[in-house]
C-alpha positions as CSV (number, residue, x, y, z in Angstrom):
1,M,-24.2,36.4,-26.0
2,T,-24.5,36.9,-29.8
3,A,-22.4,35.1,-32.4
4,N,-20.1,38.0,-32.7
5,E,-19.4,38.3,-29.0
6,T,-16.8,36.3,-27.2
7,A,-16.7,35.2,-23.6
8,P,-14.3,37.2,-21.4
9,T,-11.1,35.4,-20.7
10,A,-8.7,35.7,-17.8
11,P,-5.5,37.5,-18.6
12,A,-2.8,35.1,-19.5
13,P,-0.1,34.7,-16.8
14,S,3.0,36.6,-17.5
15,T,6.1,34.7,-18.5
16,A,7.6,35.4,-15.0
17,E,4.5,34.0,-13.3
18,A,4.4,30.9,-15.5
19,T,8.1,30.1,-14.7
20,R,7.7,30.9,-11.0
21,R,4.9,28.3,-10.5
22,P,7.0,25.3,-11.2
23,T,9.8,26.8,-9.1
24,E,7.4,27.3,-6.2
25,R,6.2,23.7,-6.5
26,Q,9.8,22.4,-6.5
27,L,10.7,24.6,-3.5
28,R,7.6,23.3,-1.6
29,L,8.7,19.7,-2.5
30,L,12.2,20.3,-1.3
31,V,11.0,21.9,2.0
32,D,8.6,19.0,2.5
33,R,11.4,16.4,2.0
34,A,13.7,18.3,4.3
35,E,11.0,18.4,7.0
36,I,10.2,14.7,6.6
37,T,13.9,13.8,6.7
38,D,14.3,15.9,9.9
39,L,11.3,14.2,11.5
40,L,12.6,10.7,10.7
41,G,16.1,11.5,12.0
42,R,14.8,13.1,15.2
43,Y,12.5,10.1,15.7
44,L,15.4,7.6,15.5
45,R,17.5,9.7,17.8
46,S,14.6,10.0,20.3
47,L,14.3,6.2,20.6
48,D,17.8,6.2,22.1
49,E,17.0,9.1,24.5
50,G,14.2,7.1,26.1
51,V,11.5,9.7,26.8
52,F,8.2,8.4,25.6
53,D,5.6,10.7,27.1
54,D,2.5,12.3,25.6
55,A,4.5,15.3,24.2
56,W,6.9,12.8,22.5
57,G,3.9,11.1,20.9
58,R,2.4,14.3,19.7
59,A,5.8,15.4,18.2
60,F,6.0,12.3,16.0
61,Y,2.6,10.6,15.5
62,A,-0.8,11.5,14.1
63,E,-3.6,10.9,16.5
64,D,-5.0,7.9,14.5
65,A,-1.5,6.4,13.8
66,M,-0.9,2.7,13.2
67,A,2.4,1.0,13.9
68,R,3.4,-2.5,12.8
69,M,6.5,-3.6,14.8
70,P,8.1,-7.0,15.5
71,I,6.4,-6.8,18.9
72,G,2.9,-6.4,17.4
73,T,0.6,-4.0,15.6
74,V,-1.1,-1.2,17.5
75,R,-3.5,1.6,16.4
76,G,-4.0,5.0,17.9
77,R,-1.3,7.4,19.0
78,D,-1.7,6.5,22.7
79,A,-1.4,2.8,22.0
80,V,1.7,3.4,19.8
81,V,3.4,5.4,22.5
82,A,2.6,2.9,25.2
83,R,3.9,-0.1,23.1
84,I,7.1,1.7,22.2
85,R,7.6,2.7,25.8
86,E,7.1,-0.9,26.9
87,G,9.2,-2.3,24.1
88,M,12.1,0.1,24.7
89,A,12.1,-0.9,28.4
90,L,13.4,-4.3,27.4
91,F,16.7,-2.6,26.6
92,D,19.3,-0.9,28.8
93,R,20.7,1.1,25.9
94,T,20.1,1.3,22.2
95,V,21.5,2.9,19.0
96,H,19.2,3.3,16.0
97,L,20.7,4.2,12.7
98,G,18.7,5.1,9.6
99,G,19.9,5.3,6.1
100,T,18.9,7.8,3.4
101,A,15.1,7.7,3.0
102,V,13.4,7.6,-0.4
103,I,10.6,10.1,0.1
104,E,7.6,10.5,-2.2
105,V,5.3,13.5,-1.5
106,D,1.8,13.8,-2.8
107,G,0.2,16.9,-1.5
108,D,-0.5,16.5,2.2
109,R,0.5,12.9,2.3
110,A,3.9,11.2,1.9
111,T,5.7,7.9,2.1
112,A,9.3,7.2,3.1
113,R,11.4,4.0,3.0
114,A,14.7,3.8,4.7
115,P,17.1,1.1,5.8
116,Q,17.4,0.8,9.6
117,L,20.1,-0.8,11.8
118,S,19.2,-1.1,15.5
119,T,21.6,-2.2,18.2
120,H,20.2,-3.1,21.6
121,V,21.8,-3.9,25.0
122,L,19.3,-6.1,26.8
123,A,18.1,-4.8,30.2
124,D,17.9,-8.3,31.7
125,G,21.2,-9.8,30.5
126,P,24.8,-9.3,31.3
127,Q,25.5,-6.9,28.4
128,A,23.9,-9.2,25.9
129,L,23.5,-7.6,22.5
130,F,20.6,-7.9,20.0
131,V,21.1,-6.3,16.6
132,S,18.5,-6.1,13.8
133,G,18.6,-4.8,10.2
134,G,15.8,-4.1,7.8
135,Q,13.6,-1.4,6.2
136,A,11.3,1.1,7.8
137,D,8.3,2.0,5.7
138,T,6.5,5.2,6.9
139,E,3.3,7.0,5.8
140,L,3.2,10.6,6.8
141,V,0.5,13.3,6.9
142,R,0.8,17.0,7.0
143,T,-0.9,18.4,10.1
144,P,-1.2,22.0,11.4
145,D,1.8,21.2,13.6
146,G,3.9,19.8,10.7
147,W,4.5,16.4,9.2
148,R,3.5,13.4,11.5
149,I,3.7,9.6,11.1
150,A,0.3,8.2,10.1
151,A,1.5,4.6,9.7
152,S,4.8,2.8,10.1
153,A,6.0,-0.8,9.5
154,L,9.4,-2.1,10.5
155,H,10.4,-5.0,8.3
156,I,13.3,-6.9,9.9
157,A,15.5,-8.7,7.3
158,W,18.0,-10.2,9.8
159,T,18.9,-10.4,13.4
160,R,22.0,-11.3,15.4
161,G,22.5,-12.0,19.1
162,T,20.1,-12.6,21.9
163,P,16.5,-11.4,21.4
164,P,14.7,-10.0,24.4
165,R,12.1,-12.0,26.3
166,L,8.7,-10.6,25.2
167,P,5.9,-10.2,27.7
168,A,2.9,-12.5,27.4
169,G,0.6,-11.5,24.6
170,W,3.2,-9.8,22.5
171,G,4.1,-11.2,19.2
172,P,5.0,-10.7,15.7
173,A,3.2,-8.1,13.5
174,E,0.0,-9.4,11.9
């Protein structure tokens, strides 16, 4: 290239294209947040429905998921599903309520923090109640099947009532 020649340049985007790109990013962010909100809501509802099979696990958790719960920390989707199944068996009935999640999306990863109130009727007691309140912190990952939970931590701030008797070897999160 000589001193008088200039390198070819890409054509400048039109004004319509330039304004559409931020709008497309905003729309993608809104769709991501809606999908994550739906996933978290369906997850809490599913805890009360009591079906914790492999399909349930695939619908909510990434294969290498980690969950930190008051009944211990487990790693891997199969271990998470098994621990939730065993933990929920301690209760005859439950109601899990989640508050509005604060969601931060960064490409194919996201975090969510939401208040959670859980009411449990113990399976081994005469209608004894155990209630807990706290925060659920969730890390999510976009997969070919949609958003899935990559890691979760339930931080209990307070409890009321009779806690369940935990099986040997179960304990608080690390």
